[in-house]
C-alpha positions in Angstrom: 173.9 -92.6 -49.3 172.4 -96.7 -47.6 174.7 -97.1 -44.9 175.2 -100.0 -42.7 173.4 -97.9 -40.1 170.6 -96.7 -41.6 169.8 -100.0 -43.0 169.7 -101.5 -39.5 167.8 -98.3 -37.7 165.2 -98.8 -40.2 165.1 -102.6 -39.6 165.4 -101.7 -35.2 162.4 -98.8 -35.6 160.2 -101.8 -38.1 160.9 -104.4 -35.3 160.7 -102.1 -31.9 157.1 -101.4 -33.5 155.7 -104.6 -33.4 157.2 -104.8 -30.5 155.8 -102.4 -28.5 152.0 -103.7 -29.9 153.1 -106.6 -27.7 154.3 -104.7 -24.9 151.3 -102.6 -24.6 148.9 -105.7 -24.3 150.4 -106.9 -20.9 148.3 -106.5 -17.9 150.2 -105.5 -15.0 148.3 -107.5 -12.9 149.5 -110.7 -15.2 153.5 -109.5 -14.1 154.0 -112.1 -12.4 152.3 -115.6 -14.5 155.0 -117.6 -15.9 153.9 -120.5 -17.7 156.8 -123.1 -16.3 158.8 -123.0 -12.9 162.1 -122.5 -15.0 160.1 -119.5 -17.3 160.8 -116.2 -16.7 157.8 -113.7 -15.6 156.0 -112.1 -18.1 157.3 -108.6 -16.7 161.0 -110.3 -16.2 160.4 -111.4 -20.0 159.2 -107.4 -20.3 161.9 -105.8 -18.9 164.7 -108.0 -20.9 163.2 -106.8 -24.5 163.3 -103.2 -23.0 166.9 -103.8 -22.5 167.8 -105.3 -25.7 166.2 -101.9 -27.2 168.7 -100.1 -24.5 171.3 -101.9 -25.1 172.6 -100.8 -28.7 173.2 -97.1 -26.8 176.1 -99.1 -24.8 177.0 -101.6 -27.5 177.6 -98.3 -30.5 179.6 -96.1 -27.8 181.9 -98.7 -25.6 184.7 -101.1 -26.9 182.6 -103.5 -24.2 180.5 -104.5 -22.1 181.7 -106.1 -18.4 178.5 -107.8 -17.0 180.5 -108.2 -13.9 180.8 -104.6 -12.8 178.0 -103.3 -15.5 174.4 -104.4 -14.9 171.4 -102.3 -15.7 168.5 -103.4 -15.7 164.9 -102.2 -13.9 162.2 -103.5 -12.4 159.0 -102.4 -13.6 155.8 -101.9 -11.2 153.0 -101.1 -14.1 152.7 -101.4 -17.3 153.0 -97.5 -18.3 156.3 -98.1 -16.7 157.3 -100.6 -19.0 156.1 -98.6 -22.1 157.8 -95.0 -20.5 161.2 -96.9 -20.3 160.9 -98.7 -23.9 159.2 -94.9 -25.3 162.7 -93.0 -23.3 165.1 -95.3 -25.0 163.6 -96.1 -28.0 165.2 -93.1 -30.4 168.5 -92.4 -28.5 169.1 -96.5 -30.0 168.1 -95.2 -33.0 170.3 -92.6 -33.8 173.1 -94.1 -31.9 172.4 -97.4 -34.8 171.9 -94.7 -38.0 174.2 -92.2 -37.7 177.3 -94.9 -37.1 180.0 -94.9 -39.9 180.3 -98.2 -41.8 183.5 -98.7 -40.3 182.3 -98.3 -36.6 180.6 -101.3 -37.3 183.0 -103.1 -38.3 184.8 -102.8 -35.4 184.9 -105.4 -33.0 182.8 -105.2 -30.0 183.7 -107.7 -27.0 180.9 -108.7 -23.9 182.8 -109.9 -21.3 182.3 -111.5 -17.2 185.0 -110.4 -15.8 188.2 -111.9 -17.8 185.6 -114.3 -19.7 185.0 -113.1 -22.7 181.5 -114.1 -23.9 182.1 -112.7 -27.7 184.1 -110.9 -29.5 183.0 -110.2 -33.2 182.3 -107.0 -35.1 179.5 -104.1 -33.6 177.1 -105.4 -37.3 177.2 -109.2 -35.9 176.3 -107.6 -32.3 173.3 -105.5 -33.7 172.1 -108.8 -35.8 172.5 -111.7 -33.6 172.6 -109.9 -29.9 170.0 -107.8 -30.9 167.8 -107.7 -33.3 167.6 -111.6 -33.4 167.4 -111.8 -29.6 165.1 -109.4 -29.8 162.7 -111.4 -31.8 162.9 -114.7 -29.8 162.0 -113.0 -27.5 159.3 -110.9 -28.3 157.4 -114.3 -29.6 157.8 -116.3 -26.4 156.1 -113.0 -25.7 153.3 -113.8 -27.6 152.5 -117.2 -26.6 152.8 -115.6 -22.9 150.0 -113.4 -24.7 148.0 -116.3 -26.3 148.2 -118.6 -23.2 146.5 -115.7 -20.8 144.0 -115.3 -23.7 145.0 -111.9 -24.6 144.7 -110.6 -27.8 147.9 -111.4 -30.3 148.4 -108.2 -32.7 149.4 -108.9 -36.1 153.6 -109.8 -35.9 154.4 -110.3 -39.5 150.8 -111.3 -41.1 147.4 -111.2 -39.6 146.9 -113.1 -36.3 144.3 -115.1 -35.2 143.0 -112.2 -33.2 143.9 -109.7 -35.8 142.9 -110.1 -39.5 
């Protein structure tokens, strides 16, 4: 039987596989590189992408997330650390999404900063907009960071200029 969770889990697994290919190519010595003064460093962008990989575990079990009391980020020192955290969190995230009922996906989830509600919407929308679309957006940024550093960009949805 196809459920919302099954469909999201399959999509998440596919997108994560493509994402890992990009993360694998980041040289540790390029972690501090950024294309513009206002941009994130390559390391911070990669770390944020990984935060988007683990965040659904909280979204699926907690009714809300409050940035003012819950800060969870990491500062990898090597590409190996980056990939280790990605790999460690991928399967638990896919399971948390894939095993949830359709009813659970329809329950509202809240993102706040103290008393200020940033958003409140059904978990299905949170997984689509806040997680998957956000992940794909930042993965696109990362592909540009790689290109600007003459690092081979893998195929994402079709051939890249580096892979056919």
